[in-house]
N, C-alpha and C positions, 0 to 999 in steps of 0.2 A: 504494500500500500504506500503511495507517495507520501513522503514526510509532510508535504504542505497540507495534505488533508488531515493528518494526525494533529497538527498544531493549530488548525484553523480555529477551533473553539477552546483552545487551551487557556482559559481565563485564569486570573489570579485571585479570584474571590475567596478561595480556601487556602489556608497556609499548608505548605508541604508537610507531610508526615515525617517525623524524625525516625531514624533507624532504631532508636532505643525505645520507641513507643511500645508500651506493654500490650500484649494480646488480650482481648476481652474473653473472659471466661475460660473454661477448661478446653482441652483438645476434643475434637469430634471423635466419637466412637464409631468407627466404620462398621463393626459387626452389628451394632444396634441399628445404625442407619440402614444397612443392607436388609436386616430383618424386618424393619418397618416397611420397606418397599415390597419385600416378598409377601408379607401379610396383606397389605392393602391391595396388591395385585393378584391375590389368590382367588380361586373359585369360591371360597367361603364368603367373599364380599360381593359376589354376583355382578361384577361390573360397576358397582357404586352408582347405580341410577337413582336420581332424586325421587323420593316417594316410595321406593321399593324396600323390601327387607334388607337389601344390601346397604341402603342409606343408614338404616338403624345401626347396623354393625359398624359401619365406617365412622359415623359420628361418635359412637361410644368409644371406639378405639382412639380417635383423636382427642376426645375429652380426657380419657385416661392418661394419655401422653402429656397433655397440657398440665393436668393436675400433678402428675409425678414430677414435672419440671418445676413446679412451684409457682406457676402463673396464677393470677387472680382471675376468677370468672367475671363476666361483664354484667350479669344480672343476678344478684343474690348469690346463690350457690350454683348457678347455671352458666355454662359456656356457650349456650345456644342463643342465636338471634333467629327467631322464626321468620321464614320467608314464604309468604303465601303465593302460590303459583296456580295458574289456570292452563289447562291443555285444551287446545282448539284444533279439531281435525276437519278440514274442508272436504266435502265430497269430491272425489276425483273425476266425476263425470261432467264437471263444469265446462262450458264452451263460451268463449268470448265472441259475441257477434259485433262486427264492425260494419256499419252501414252508412250509405250516402247515396248521392245521385249515381245510379247504375253501379253501385258497389254493395256487395253482400258477402263479406268474408266471414268464415267460421274458423276460429283459432282454437286448437285442441289443447286441453290440459295435459301437461307433461312434455309434449313435443314442441308446441308453439308458445305456450304460456305456462307459468307456474304462479298461481295467485292464492291469496288467502286474506284473512282479516285479523286485526288485533281487537276488534270489537267483540265483547263477550255476549253474543246474541246468536240465536239459532239460524237466522237467515239475514244475509245482506245482499244488496243488489246495486247495480248500475242500470239506470233506465234512460236510454238514449242520451248518455252523458257526452257532451261535446269534447272532442279530443284536441289537445293543444300540445305542440312540441315546445318545451320550455328549456331547450339546451341542456345544460348540466344540472338544472334545478337548484342552483346555488345562490344564496344571499350571503356575501362575505364582504362587509364594509372595509375591513383592513386590506383587502386586495382590490377594492374599488369595483366590486362585481355584484350584479343583481340581475339574475335571469328572470325574476318576477316583476321587474320595474314596470309600472303602468299596466300590469296584467291582473285581471280579476278572474281567478280560477274557481270560485265558489260553485260547487256542483259539477265541475268539469273533471275530466280525466287528463292528467298531464303525462306526457311521455318524455323521459329524460335519459341522458347518457350516463354510464357508469364512469367512475374516476373523476378527474377534474381537467380543466383546460391546459394546465401545465404539462400533463402527461401526453395529451393528444398533440399539442403543438411542438413539444420538445424544446420550447423556449425556456431557458433557465430563469428568465426574469418574470415569467408568468406563473403565479402561485409559487410552487417550489420546483418547477421544472418536472422532471420525471418522478420525483418523490411525491407519493400520494399525500394529500392533506386530509384533515378530518372531513372537509367538504366533499371529498371524493368517495367517501364510504357510503354504502347503500343505506345503512341505518339513518344517517343524516338526511338523505334525500327523502326517505319516508317521513321523517319528523318535520322537515321543512314544508313538504307538500301539505301535511296536516295543518301546520300553522297558517298556511295560505288559504285553507278552507277547501282544498280539492276533495272531490268525492272519491277519486281513484288516482293511483300513480303506478305507472309501468316503467321499469328501468330496462333499457335495452342492454342485453348481455353481449359483450364482446370479450372473447377469451383473454386477449392480451391486456386489455384495460381492467378487467375484473381480477385477473390473476388466477383464475380457475375455469375449467371447462363447463359447458352447459350441463353435463352429467352431474356435476356437483350441485348445481341449482336444482336439478330434477330429483336428486336423492335427499338433499338437505332441507328443502323447503316444502316437501310433500309429507303426508302422514301427520301424526300428532305434533303440534307446535306449542311449546311452552312459552308462557309470558308471565310477567308479574301480574298478580290479581290486585289491581289498584282500586277496584270499586267503580261505581258509576258506569260499568260496562265498557270502559275505555272509549267513551263516546267522542273524545277529542281526537281520535285517530281517523285517518281516511277510511272509508267503508271498505275499499278494496286496495290492496297493495301487492305488488309482485313483479315478475320478470317477463320480458318479451324476448324471445330468441332473436338473434341477429337476422336470420333468414325471414322470420315472421315480420320483423320491423320493416325490412325492405319491401315486403309485400304490401304492408299498410301504407308506407310512404308512396309507393308506386300507385296504389289505388287513389291516393290523395293528389296525384299529379305532381309529386315532389320527388327529388332524387335524394335518397338518404345520405349518401356520401357527401354530396354538396352541402346539405344542411348541417351535417356533423362538422364539417370543416369550418363553416361559418360560426357554429356555436362555440368553437374554441378560440375565437378572436374577440377582442374587446368590442363592445358596441353591438353585440348580437341582440336581435329583437325576436321575441317568440313568434311562432308561426301557427296560426289556426289551420288545422288540417281539413276542415270541412267534412269530417266524419264523426259518427256517434258510436259510443261503446255501450253495449248492454250485456249484463251478466247477472246470474243468480248463484249465490253460494249458500249451500246448506251445511251447517256445522254441527259436529258432535262436541259437547263441552263437558269437561270434568275438572274438579279442583283437587289440589293436594297441598300439603304443608311440608316444606323442606326446612333446612337449617344451615345457616352459617355457624361455624364453630370458632369462637373468638375468646382469647385470653390475653392478659397483659401483665407486664412488669412495671409497677408504678415508679415514676421518677421521684427522686428525693428532693430536688430543688424546684423543678418546674413541671409538676406532674400533668398539668393541663396541656402541655406541648407534647405531641406524640409523633412517633415514627412507626409506620405500618409495614410489616412484612406479610406478604400474602401469597397464597397458592390455591388453586381450585382442587377440591377433593373428588369431584364427580367424574364419571365417565358415561359410557353409552349403555350399560346394563346388559341384558340378555335378549337375543333374538331367536325365538323358538322356531322360526321358519328355516333356519340354517341347518344344513346337514353337518354332522360332526361337531366341532367346537362351536357352541352358541354364545359363549360369554366374551364380552369385550372387556378384558381385564384392565386395559389402560395402564400398563406397567410404567412405561416411559411417560405417558400422557394421562394422568399426572401423579401417579403414585410416587415418582421421584421427587416432585416438587413438594408434595404433602409431607413426605418423610423428611425432607430437608427442613421444612418449616418446624417440625417437631424437634429435630436435632438442634437447630438454631435456638429454639426456645430453651432447651436445656443449657446451652452455653450462656445465654443472656440472663436467665431468671435469677441467678444468685449473685449477680454483679451490681453494685450500686451505680446508678446512672442518674444524671440530672433530669433528663426527660423520660417520659414513659415510652415503652416499646410495646406495640400491639401486634399480636400474631393472629391472622385471619385466614382460616381455611374456608373458602367460600363455595357455595353450591351453584349448580346449573350454569357453569361456564359453557359447557358444550351445547347448551340450548339458547345461547345468545347473551352470555355474560350477565345472567340475571341475578345471581347472588351478590355480586359486587355492585350491580345497579341498585339493588335494594339497599345495601349499606350506604351507597352514595346519597340515596334519597332519605335514608333514616340513619344517619351516622350516630354511633355510640360515643364518639369523641368528636368535638367540634372540628369541622373541616378547616376553618380559618386558622386554627392553631395546630393542624396536622402538618408537620414539617415536611414530610416526604413519604412516598410509598414505594416499596421495592417488591417486584413481582417475580415469581419463579414458576415457569410453565414448561416442564420437560428439561431435565438436567442431563449432562453429558455422561454417558455410560461406556465410553470408548477409550478413556485415558486422557492424559494431560495434553493441552494445546498451547501453542505459542501466542494465540490471539484470543481476544474477547470481543464479541460482537454486540454492539448496541442497536437494539430495535428502536427506531425513532431517533436516529442520529441527529445531534445538534439541537435538541429540544430544551435541555435544562442544564444548570450548573452541576447537577449530580454527576455528570460525565467527568468533570474535573477530578472529583474524588475517586471515581472508578479508575481513571487514568493513573493517578498517583499510586494507588495500591496495586494495580496491575503491574506497574513498573517494578515494584518491589518483588514481584513474582517472575520478573524477566519476561513479561508479556506485553503485548501491544494491543491497544483498543482500536477497533476498526468499525466502519459503518456496516449496516446490513447489506448483503449483496443485491437484494431485490426490493429497493424502497418503493417501487411503483406498485407492489402488491399490497401495501398497506397493512403489514403484519402488526404495526404498532396499535392498530385499532381493533385487533382480533383477540386481545387477552384482557384480563380483569383490571389491570392498572388504568385502562382507558377511561373507565367510568369515574375514577377519581381525578384523572386529568381534566375531564370535562367540567369538574367542579373547581378546577384551579389548583389542585394539589400537585406539586412537582413529582414526577414519577421516574423510575428507572426500571427498564426491562432489558437485562443483559444476559448473555449466555456464552458458553464456550464456542469458539470458532471452529474452523475445519483444519487448521494447520497442526496436525498431530506431531508431537515432539519426536516420535520414533519413526513414523511412517510417512510424514509429509502431508501437504495440502491435497494432493490428488487423491490419496487414499481416503482422507477425511471427507472430501467432497463426494466420493463414490459411496461411502458408507451412509452419509446423510441422505443421498438420493435413494439408496436401497431401502432405508427405513420408510421414507415417504411413499415409495412405490409399493412396498410389500407389507408394511405393518401399521402405518398410520390409520387410526380409526378402523382397525380390523381386529378380529379375535386373536391374531398372532402377536399383538403387542403384549407379550408376556415377560415376566421376570426371567432373567438368565443368570444362574449363579456364576457364570464366567464373565459377567460384566466387570470392566475395570472402572471403579468409582473414584479413582484418584483425581480425575478432572472435575467431577462433581464436587468433591470435597474442596478442591482448590477454588472453585467458583463460590462455594459457600463461605470460604474464608474471606473472599473479597467483600461479600455482602456484610459479613460480620464486622469487618474493619470500617466499612462505611457507616453502619449502624452506630458503632462506638463513637466515631467522629461526630456524627450528628447529635447523638444523645448527650455528649459532653460539651456541645457548642451552644452559643446563644444566637448563631446565625440561622436565617431562614433561606435556603437555596431558592434561586429564582429561575423562571423560565427565560430562555433567550429572547432577545428582541426579535419580534416578528413571529413568535409562536402564537398560534391561534388560541392557546390556553392562557397566555399572559394577562389579557385584560380581566379575566375572571379572578385571577389571583391578586392582581393589583387592587381590585375592588374589595376583596375579602381582607386584604392586609390592613385596610383602614379600621377593621373591626377588632384588631388585636393591638395591644401595646407591646412593641418590641423592646425588651430590656436594653438599657444603655450600658455599655462596658464601663 
């Protein structure tokens, strides 16, 4: 990695760590850490699906570990934060009718569209809803961008592009160039369309811009879909939200007398104006609804001097459960994803719990990450510790099981000053901090830290890189690709006693050093200038009195 990139954000807000600085807590116990991974990923826990018997076993196991570590429970004698969830399953026989003058298209569920609703009602519909192409569906004042300017979409169905204009144009001065911003994430586009009053929103799927194939959309957004049960039937959401395949989108635009590629190119340039397609969308969705109660598991080590100021360490405990339609192995054990992160959280709790620290350290094992980051979203909406005095959040989602690496990857490179601390302590391990290799895929927005980032809390999501110390980067890249291809979100993601956990332990040591530095400091790390999360933090900073040295 070019040196210029490595020093680009090397700010001096945090003093360098001295070589004599003591290590926080006792050494990690690899045997215990390994056993926690093995147990959490065993068939006994049935894939750790929220609401299942596997959840009950998982939560009890984490609670026992937190209690043994000496953490304090967050509510009386309980480590649990109840997370109400609702499951909505849309009937797969839905058809989207697109009509207009001499136009009568029928788009099929699964192949042309994948749609659903967040409204907790048995039936939702679009009835001759006027279709409008709203570019990227973005309102971003800090980038001088508003795709909804002068547009009234109440009762209408908006069609928007995935990702953001920076990716499409390749212009490094537009948004963040090829690096996806929050505004490029599909979840933002749904939320913004709802804020604008749209009845429906369809995101056009393009593999390069989305970062995954249509098959992922067809498998992930069909069947039961979990969401937070917020009450009021989620009436503030669009009635229908979903995806439109690239091929289906081109058919719709052609029927409207428009060229999809031409309009897409125009949408990526400043000054784009929405286009009314002259078509109407009609659809009826029939839903099956059920409710369940899941739990975040949270404990904390109180600070001795400033207990109201907190640092959060987090990992999601859930996985995909059991699929009884499969032949052979039916359990998604989720050993790497994320028994490793949950076990690391427990081991870090043991190292921190007995050590006096000025600030409090919170350990949060959150639920329903695999269903849309729901447990962390619930915590962000119902924080047990004030977010304005939450110093930082550090997330672990899939640890290194292949051995030590020369590099540490930051997901969401350049976002906050927490990278300065990571760089300092990585250097002490003779390691280098590098950006994620595929910033256009938006991995920063796909794990639990993101929900706290949206509330302004500076976050860090780092992991081992691919440059294996013994076998090199090519080997590491091949092993990473092999996992994604053969084991990610499959029953074969199982614990292997031959795993080399030295890299995971080294990464845990980095997080431990960062926690210690933050917990003994009076500083509040900041978002970098230009981060979309900085304005929220700046506003919340006014609600806390920062102690003066």
